[in-house]
FILUMVEX-46190 format. One record per residue: z, y, x of N, C-alpha, C in turn. Coordinates in steps of 0.02 Angstrom, whole numbers, plus 50000, padded with zeros to 5 digits. Atoms other than C-alpha are relative to their C-alpha. Example, Ala and Ser with C-alpha at 12.3 -4.5 7.8 and 13.67 -1.06 7.14 Angstrom:
// residues 2
500004994150045503904977550615500005006050045/499974994149958503574994750684500375005549961/
// end
This chain:
// residues 297
500325000050064554715464952755499255000850008/500744999849993552845460952747499705002749936/500354997750056551705470352631499254999850014/500724999549987549835469852606499775006550030/500164993849967548905482452711499745005249952/500294995050048548085490752558499325002050017/500654997849976546445491652651499484997549946/500535002250044545445481352526499414997550039/500615003149969543705474252559499565005550030/500484994749979542845491052585500055001450079/499924998849930543555495952755499954994550044/500045006249960543785478252812499324997750012/500685002549997541925475252782499645004450052/500324995749952541475490252892500214999550070/499715000949933542595486553040500114993050017/499905007349990542485469653117500714998450029/499325001949976544115460253153499954999250075/499965000149926544695459653333500524994550021/499495004249965545525446953443500475004350043/499524996049959547075453353542499665002650062/500274996749941546465465853674499295002149995/500694998350013544755468253596499955005749951/500104994550047543995482653496499904996949930/500105002250066543995480753307500635001549959/499474999150045545235479553164500504994450006/499485004949990546915471153187500595002149955/499354999150034548555469353090500534999350054/499555000249941549815473853228500705000149977/499244999250009551705471153235500165006950025/499784993649981552525487653240500344999950068/499655000349939553555481953386499514999850061/500484999949946551925480353487499635006850006/500294993349996551435498653455500435005050033/499674994949960551875512353576499755007149979/500224993150017551875530853523499625003250059/500424996349950550645542353615500435005650033/499574994749967551605552553747499685006950001/500334993650002550285566253731499855001949928/500104998050070550375567453542500055007449995/499994992950007549925585353506500445002349944/499564997950055550995585653348500734999950028/499314999849975552735591453402500564998849950/499475000950051553645589853236499764996249942/500135003950058553625577253093500535001649948/499494998650052554445583352933500264993849973/499635006350019555755570452887499904998549926/500045001050073555595572952695499284997149988/500665002250012553695570652703499914992650028/500025006949975553925554952810500314995449952/499695004550049555115547852680499614999249939/500465000350058553895551452542499454995350010/500575004849980552505542752639500264993250003/499685006649994553685528352674500064996749935/499955002550068554015526452489499294997349975/500665001850022552145525952454499784993650035/500195005849962551885513052590500354993549976/499635005850031553215501552514499664997749936/500345001550065552235502352347499334997150009/500715001649996550445501152402499764997850067/500215001649936550395497252584499675005750038/500364995249960549485506352723499275000549983/500694999250022547875512852651499505001750055/500504998049947547155519052815500324997250072/499745002549938547335510652985500125005550052/499934995249945548005519753136499504998250056/500475000849947546945521253293500424998850067/499605001649941547615512753453499524997850056/500345002649942547065507453625500404994850032/499625005349968547535491453714500325002050064/499664997949943548815493253852500154993650043/499845006349962548905474753911500664997049974/499355003250022550305462053872500105000649924/500004999750068549845463053690500385006149973/499714993550019550465481353680499415004749990/500514995350017549485495653603500285006849992/499784992850004549625514653622499625003649946/500294996150055549315525953473499575005450028/500424994449988547815537453488500065004949944/499914996050056547985544253314500304996249942/499695003550057549045540253160500764999250013/499255001249988550855542353228500425001249937/499624998750061551395549453062500034993549956/500015006450042550845533352972500434994850035/499625004949967551675522953108500765001249989/499304998650012553335532353089500224998349927/499885001650070553265530852899500034992449985/500015007350009552885512252910500674997050025/499325002449973554465509553018500545002049948/499524997950052555465519452888499974995449942/500095004350060554745508652751500254992850011/499765006649986555355493152843499414995050006/500595004049993553585486252865500064996550070/500015003949938553345473253004499355000650040/500644999349968551505475953033499655006149972/500434994450019550205489953020499304998950020/500705000949983548295489353011499835005250052/500184995449945547525496953168499294998550023/500675000349967545795500453238500155000350075/499895000549927545825495053418499385003250035/500554997149963544745505553532500165000950074/499914998649929544555505353720499815006750017/500124993049983544705523053782500395001750062/499624998049939545175531053947500395005949987/499564994550009546455544453973499655006549988/500364993650008545175558353976499825001049926/500204999050071544745555053793500594999249955/499435001950040546475550053730500225006549957/499794994350037547105567553683499505003049957/500534997550041545445573353623499904996249936/500065003850060545315559253500500585001249951/499394998650042547105562053436499955006949971/500094992950020546765580953425499505000649944/500514999350051545155578953329500194997349933/499785002950065545905567553199500515004349966/499464995950030547415578353174499725006749975/500264993550020546405594553162499604998649935/500425001650055545185586953037500424998349936/499585001750052546615581152934500505005749984/499564994350009547535598152943500724998050014/499335002549983548995589153021500375004650046/499684995749952549385602453149500095007249971/499924992950021550145619453115499635003950056/500404995649954549255634153206500274999750072/499705000349935550485633453353499884993450036/500115006749973550325614653377499254999550022/500735000249987548395616353368499865004150067/500124995649938548435630553502500274996250062/499695003549946549605620153614499554994250020/500475006049984548425604953603499395002650035/500574997549969546935615553648500165001850072/499804997549935547885623053796500084993750048/499915006149964548355605353851499334997050023/500645002749986546575599353842499645004350058/500304995849944545995614653949500294998850066/499635000649937547325612354078499974993050032/499925007249976547455593054092499304997250018/500665003149987545595588954083499465004450021/500474995749970544735604154146499395001549959/500594998550042543595606753999499935007749988/500104992950013542855623653964500095001549925/499884998350070543095633353805499414997849957/500575002250034541275629553759499984992549986/499945007450006541505610753788500524997849949/499475001550046543105610553692499815002049925/500224998150064542335619953546499514995149972/500495004950022540895608053537500344993249980/499665006850010542035592653548500385000049932/499585000450062543155597853402499675003549942/500384997850055541795605253299500215007149974/499814993250019542395623653300499635004750044/500344994949962541655639853364500455001750060/499604998149941542185646653534500515005349984/499564994950018542935661753451500624997349964/499445002850030543995650453344500514996950048/499595002749950544665641753497500415005950032/499684994749968545025658353580500545003549958/499494997150047545905665553426500624995249994/499375004550004547015649753419500415000950058/499614999849935547495651253602500365006550006/499604993449998548015669653575500674999249975/499355000950031549455663253473500554998250048/499535001949952550245656253630500315005950039/499724994049965550505673953693500555003549958/499424997350043551755677453550500664998250031/499295001849980553595678453592500274994149958/499715005350034554625663353539500155000749926/499774998450068555325671353382499425000349952/500604999950042553575674853315499664993549995/500295006850003552935657753363500354995749949/499585003650050554355650553257499785002149931/500234997550065553815661653110499324996849981/500665002850014552025654853126500084992549986/499925007350010552615636853142500314998249935/499645001350063553695638152986499595002749938/500414997450051552335647152890500235006449966/499744993750024553355663252865499465005150003/500594996049995551825672352927499414995950023/500585003849983550065666752948499755001350069/500304998949933549045664953107499645007049999/500384993150002548015680353048500525005650010/499524994249988549605690653035500255000450073/499765000249934550185684753202499525002850049/500504997049953548555689153289499955007449996/499984993050005548645706153212500555003350033/499384997649963550405708753283499915000250073/500135000149928549735704653456499695006250025/500264993549979548955721953451500565004550026/499454996449973550675728553493500274996450058/499815003749933551215724953674500724998250002/499295001649989553075725353658500254994749949/499785005650038553875709253600500545002049944/499514997950052555325717753510499685003849942/500364996750053554175728953417499584995449956/500365005250038553095714053368500514997149946/499525003250045554645705753293500265004649946/499814995050051555175721853205499475000749948/500524999250049553475723753126499914993649957/500075006550038553445705053077500535000149949/499504999850049555065707852984499755004549938/500284995450051554255722552890499404996849962/500555003150031552695712352856500224995049948/499735005050048553705698552774500365003649941/499634996750048554825710752681499535003649946/500474996150043553335721152613499464995649970/500535004450019552265705752585499315002550012/500624997149985550825713752674499474994450009/500595004249990549115705652681499825000450079/500224999949928548275701652850499645007050013/500394993949991547125716952824500525006450006/499474994749999548655728452788500394999650066/499635000949940549525721152939499625003050057/500444997249947548035725453048500015007849997/499994992650007548065743352977500665002750023/499374997949979549905744753004500075000650080/499965000149923549765739553191499565005350026/500384994449972548335751553216500355006749994/499644993350008549325766053147500585000550051/499414999849955550885761553250499755001150071/500244999349934549835760053411499765007450008/500224992949995549135777653372500595004650003/499404995749991550945783953373500295001849935/499674998450065551305784753185500654995749993/499375003550011553075780353137499914994149952/500095006250042553235763053059500125001449926/499844998350069554075769652901499395004149970/500504995950028552705782952878499394995949992/500595004250007551345770252909500074995449941/499915004250058552085758852778499945004049935/500084995550058552165773452655499275001349985/500724998750005550345777352690499644994249971/500325006550022549865759152659500134999449926/499775000650069550815759052495499605005049956/500344994450036549995775752442499254997949989/500715001850001548245769152484499924994349951/500035005850045548565752752386500065002849930/499934997250065549135762952237499375004149981/500594996150016547625774452247499394995149985/500525004950019546445759252253500094997149933/499865003250061547275751552108499815005049940/500104995050052547075767852007499315002449997/500704997849994545245770752058499594997249941/500455002350052544025769751912499424996250028/500575003249968542725763152034500214993750035/499815005849962543745748652099499584994249993/500435006150013542695735352017499315001050034/500654998549967541055744052079500064999350073/499865000449930541805745752249500044992650027/499955007149978542235727352260499344996249995/500665003150004540495722252201499575001950062/500364998149944539765732152343500254996450065/499685003749945540985724452465499744992850003/500225007350004540455707052407499284999650019/500715000649986538595710952423499855001950073/500114997449935538665720852587500444996750057/499545003549954540085711052670500285005250051/499704994849957540855726752741500415004549957/499604995550040542095740052688499605005649968/500324994950036541485751452556500495004449957/499574995550031542355766852486499635004349951/500284995350047541935776752326500475005249983/499534994750014542765793652307499665005049953/500284994650046542545806852172500144998449925/499925001150074542285807251983499364996649979/500635002950027540975800251867499435004950008/500574995649995539935815951889499805001550073/500144998649930540055818752078500494996950045/499545003349952540735809552228499654998150064/500245002049931540415800952394500074992450003/499995007149988539955782952440499974999450076/499975001049930540495777752615499934992250012/500125006949978539805761452691500144999650072/499845000149931540595756652854499624994350035/500365005549956539725747052997500345000150067/499695001049932540245740753167499454997850049/500515001349949538885742453296499305000149974/500734999650019536945743853296499794994249959/500235005750034536705726053240500204999649929/499725000150072537825727453087499645005449962/500374994650038536975744153041499304997549981/500675002450015535265735853050500044994349947/499945004950052535915721652942500115003549933/499894996550060536535734052812499355003049974/500624996750019534895743552812499504995049972/500455005050026533965727452789500174998149926/499755001550064535005723652634499765005849949/500194994550043534705741152563499275000449992/500725000050005532855740252603499704995149950/500255004950046532635725052498500075002349928/499904997450068533235734752346499535005949989/500434994050008532105750152378499254998450008/500745001649986530485741552436499805003850060/500194996449938530495753252588500324997050061/499725002549940530785748252768500415005750033/499554995149974532305758452819500124999250075/499905001449930532255750552994499525003550044/500504996549959530705760153049500315006550026/499764994149967531095773853172499615006349973/
// end
């Protein structure tokens, strides 16, 4: 079943057409396209594929896949395997493709970059792809961060998820808990305790910040049940505080935790900081409001 590609004149005018084996834009037979064996995406949701296939039947493929020539009129996917799979489901015979000559050292990077920028990977798939780049191609964390347009700390935080036990990795992959929740749970060394806490996090619908506090209390030796009761009490107290809106305004301005305790007549304002640099940052903000230089010794 042949359908128009749906590309229109815009994209076709930007990318030159190509002869077989050359770089450029081609309309390839699906039988000539080979999936990428290093595809970082490990799972394709069948329902989403069927929905995309229905769209392709109606309007065609609006965006070409990216492939590299393999000889004998065969092409390997660099990025766009989801569109390729959906096109097959849709019964299409051809698919528009941008042909690019690229060596193996760039193949996974290009596939990863496109998938990350399109939010195609769940946090575990993203972390696994980073790890594969580090191991297979010997790039450093700094080189990888620069290549994918992320900070080094973002790369490191993603890789930390690979230290989770399989049960927790599955929770992250399915979206039961977020990557932030999972990283907080890594503060507990025992895998069984991590899973037990994850169950409580889901049941109590804890935020990432509450999960971090729960883990901190448990590591300090507080019973999990008591720690959860303390969290609930703290949340209730915050909700009942007459200064909640003022407290939140200060948090927004100072970008740190602020606590107001007391009554309208007398109380205490606590501004938290983490390290000398953060303290100087806060003093600089407060100085701007007073006209005095609070940083002078």
